[in-house]
C-alpha positions as CSV (number, residue, x, y, z in Angstrom):
1,M,-6.0,14.4,1.5
2,C,-3.7,15.2,-1.0
3,S,-4.2,14.6,-4.3
4,R,-1.3,13.5,-6.4
5,T,-0.9,12.4,-10.3
6,N,-0.1,8.6,-10.3
7,P,2.7,7.7,-12.5
8,R,0.7,4.6,-13.6
9,H,-2.0,6.6,-15.3
10,S,0.5,8.8,-17.4
11,P,-0.5,9.1,-21.1
12,R,1.6,7.2,-22.9
13,T,2.1,6.8,-26.8
14,G,2.6,3.9,-28.7
15,R,0.8,0.2,-29.1
16,P,-2.1,-0.5,-26.0
17,R,-0.5,-1.9,-23.2
18,S,-1.2,-5.9,-22.6
19,T,-2.9,-6.6,-19.2
20,E,-1.7,-10.0,-19.1
21,A,2.4,-8.6,-20.1
22,D,1.9,-6.1,-17.1
23,A,0.5,-8.8,-14.7
24,A,3.9,-11.1,-16.3
25,I,6.0,-8.5,-15.9
26,L,5.1,-7.5,-12.6
27,E,5.2,-11.5,-11.3
28,A,8.9,-11.8,-12.7
29,T,9.9,-8.6,-11.0
30,R,8.5,-10.3,-7.3
31,E,10.5,-13.4,-8.1
32,A,13.3,-11.9,-9.2
33,L,13.7,-9.4,-5.5
34,V,13.3,-12.8,-3.2
35,E,15.9,-14.8,-5.0
36,L,18.4,-11.9,-5.7
37,G,17.8,-8.8,-4.0
38,W,17.7,-5.2,-5.2
39,S,21.2,-4.3,-5.8
40,K,21.5,-7.5,-8.0
41,L,17.8,-7.4,-10.0
42,T,18.2,-5.8,-13.3
43,M,15.5,-5.2,-16.2
44,G,17.1,-7.7,-18.5
45,D,16.6,-10.2,-15.7
46,V,12.7,-9.6,-15.5
47,A,12.6,-9.3,-19.2
48,G,14.3,-12.9,-19.4
49,R,11.5,-14.0,-16.5
50,A,8.6,-12.5,-18.2
51,G,9.3,-14.0,-21.4
52,V,9.2,-10.4,-22.8
53,A,12.0,-8.3,-25.0
54,K,13.9,-4.8,-22.7
55,T,12.7,-2.5,-25.1
56,T,8.8,-3.7,-23.7
57,L,10.0,-3.0,-20.1
58,Y,11.4,0.1,-21.1
59,R,7.8,1.6,-23.0
60,R,6.1,1.3,-19.9
61,W,8.8,1.4,-16.7
62,A,11.3,4.0,-17.2
63,N,13.6,1.8,-14.5
64,K,13.8,-0.7,-11.8
65,N,12.5,1.9,-8.9
66,E,9.4,2.2,-10.7
67,L,9.0,-1.1,-11.7
68,V,9.3,-2.7,-8.3
69,V,6.8,0.0,-6.8
70,D,4.3,-1.1,-9.2
71,A,5.0,-4.7,-8.3
72,V,4.4,-4.4,-4.6
73,A,1.7,-1.7,-5.2
74,V,-0.3,-4.4,-6.6
75,L,-0.8,-6.7,-3.9
76,F,-1.5,-4.1,-1.5
77,D,-4.5,-3.4,-4.3
78,E,-5.6,-6.8,-2.5
79,L,-6.9,-5.6,0.5
80,E,-10.3,-5.4,0.9
81,L,-12.6,-3.5,4.0
82,P,-15.8,-5.9,4.4
83,D,-18.5,-4.8,6.4
84,L,-18.3,-6.7,9.6
85,G,-20.9,-4.9,11.5
86,S,-18.6,-2.7,13.8
87,L,-16.2,-0.6,13.0
88,Q,-13.4,-2.5,15.3
89,A,-14.1,-5.3,13.6
90,D,-13.9,-3.8,10.4
91,I,-10.3,-2.4,11.0
92,E,-9.2,-6.1,12.9
93,H,-9.7,-7.5,9.6
94,V,-8.0,-5.0,7.2
95,V,-5.1,-5.1,9.9
96,L,-4.6,-8.8,10.1
97,Q,-4.9,-8.8,5.9
98,F,-2.4,-6.0,5.7
99,A,0.2,-8.5,7.8
100,A,-0.6,-11.4,6.3
101,L,0.5,-9.5,3.5
102,L,3.3,-8.3,5.1
103,E,4.4,-11.7,5.6
104,R,4.9,-13.0,1.9
105,P,8.7,-13.1,0.9
106,E,8.0,-11.3,-2.5
107,T,6.0,-8.1,-0.3
108,K,8.5,-8.3,2.7
109,T,11.6,-8.1,0.2
110,A,10.2,-5.4,-2.4
111,L,8.4,-3.3,0.7
112,M,12.3,-3.0,2.7
113,A,14.1,-2.3,-0.3
114,V,12.2,0.8,-2.0
115,V,11.4,2.3,1.1
116,A,15.4,2.3,1.6
117,E,15.8,3.5,-2.0
118,S,13.3,5.9,-1.5
119,T,15.5,7.9,1.5
120,R,17.8,9.1,-1.5
121,D,16.0,9.4,-4.7
122,E,12.8,12.1,-4.4
123,P,11.1,11.1,-7.2
124,L,10.7,7.6,-6.2
125,R,9.4,8.5,-2.8
126,E,6.6,10.2,-5.0
127,R,5.5,7.1,-6.7
128,I,5.3,5.4,-3.9
129,R,3.1,8.1,-2.0
130,A,1.1,7.6,-5.2
131,S,0.9,4.4,-6.5
132,I,0.7,2.7,-2.3
133,V,0.0,5.0,-0.1
134,D,-2.8,7.5,-1.2
135,R,-4.1,4.5,-3.5
136,Q,-4.6,2.7,0.1
137,K,-6.2,5.6,2.1
138,R,-9.2,4.6,0.4
139,L,-10.0,1.8,2.3
140,V,-9.6,4.4,5.8
141,L,-12.3,6.6,3.8
142,A,-14.6,3.7,3.1
143,G,-14.9,2.9,7.1
144,R,-15.2,6.2,7.9
145,K,-17.9,6.5,6.1
146,R,-19.3,3.0,7.3
147,A,-18.8,3.8,10.4
148,Q,-21.0,7.2,10.4
149,Q,-23.9,5.2,8.5
150,R,-23.9,2.8,12.1
151,G,-23.9,6.2,14.1
152,E,-20.5,5.3,15.6
153,L,-18.9,8.3,14.4
154,P,-19.9,11.7,13.7
155,A,-21.0,13.5,10.1
156,D,-18.4,15.3,8.6
157,R,-18.0,18.8,9.3
158,D,-14.7,20.1,8.1
159,P,-13.5,18.8,4.9
160,V,-10.0,19.9,6.0
161,A,-10.0,18.8,9.2
162,V,-11.1,15.1,8.0
163,D,-8.5,14.7,5.5
164,A,-6.1,15.4,8.0
165,I,-7.7,12.5,10.3
166,D,-7.6,10.3,7.5
167,D,-4.1,10.5,7.1
168,L,-3.5,10.3,10.6
169,I,-5.5,6.9,11.1
170,F,-3.9,5.5,7.7
171,D,-0.2,6.7,9.1
172,V,-0.7,5.1,12.8
173,V,-1.9,1.9,11.4
174,A,0.5,1.4,8.6
175,G,3.2,2.6,11.2
176,A,2.3,0.4,13.9
177,V,1.7,-2.6,11.6
178,V,4.9,-2.4,9.8
179,H,6.8,-1.6,12.3
180,R,5.8,-4.5,14.4
181,A,6.3,-7.0,11.6
182,L,9.2,-5.7,9.8
183,V,11.2,-3.6,12.2
184,S,10.6,-5.4,15.6
185,A,10.0,-8.8,14.0
186,E,7.0,-9.5,16.6
187,P,3.6,-11.4,15.5
188,V,1.0,-9.2,14.6
189,D,-1.6,-11.8,15.4
190,E,-4.9,-11.9,16.6
191,P,-4.7,-10.4,20.3
192,W,-2.1,-7.5,19.1
193,V,-4.6,-6.2,16.4
194,A,-7.5,-6.3,19.1
195,R,-6.2,-3.9,21.2
196,L,-4.4,-1.7,18.4
197,S,-8.1,-1.8,16.9
198,A,-9.7,-1.0,20.5
199,L,-6.9,1.7,20.8
200,L,-7.7,3.0,17.8
201,V,-11.6,3.1,17.7
202,G,-11.3,4.6,21.1
203,G,-9.0,8.1,20.0
204,L,-11.0,7.9,16.9
205,G,-14.0,9.6,19.1
206,A,-12.1,12.1,21.1
207,V,-10.3,13.0,17.4
208,A,-13.5,13.2,15.8
209,A,-14.8,15.3,18.6
210,H,-12.5,18.1,17.8
211,G,-12.4,18.1,14.4
């Protein structure tokens, strides 16, 4: 898996950041996005809602793009991978969590907005990769390792191939769920998730054998 520097963790000067202020700013950003949409959202509006000065925002985020990506990134950090006894059950649980997250107005609005904007903004695209995509690949790594410990998947042989497989798993799951929920506007319900998980688990055995 590619390693990228997370812009949120870049060195900063000045006074230490306040966790409470950050949380209030990110919540205000999500609320403003739902009410105003991407085009009308301003840093000043967010500052007013969060009860902070605009200078406080600009000390933390250089522009609206960075702010919105971080506002949605913390929502994806809520996703968890419990140990439910099998790889398929673990996958189903995460997919249902992901689908529920996409149903939230603040997530849907923010995600669609930043993805659309990133088509013409390469730095924004990199921030999405670092703050959302790369961070959430932790779930794929944890799930695969746990499945190996259970004997459901073979042990790693080629680290380069393993990284490629992790990327593929993430792309398949994220792509399928986002397309169904946000593009096709179809339900991501338990029967659909069970079919997706069965397809993925069956394919993983074949991919691992050729890894």
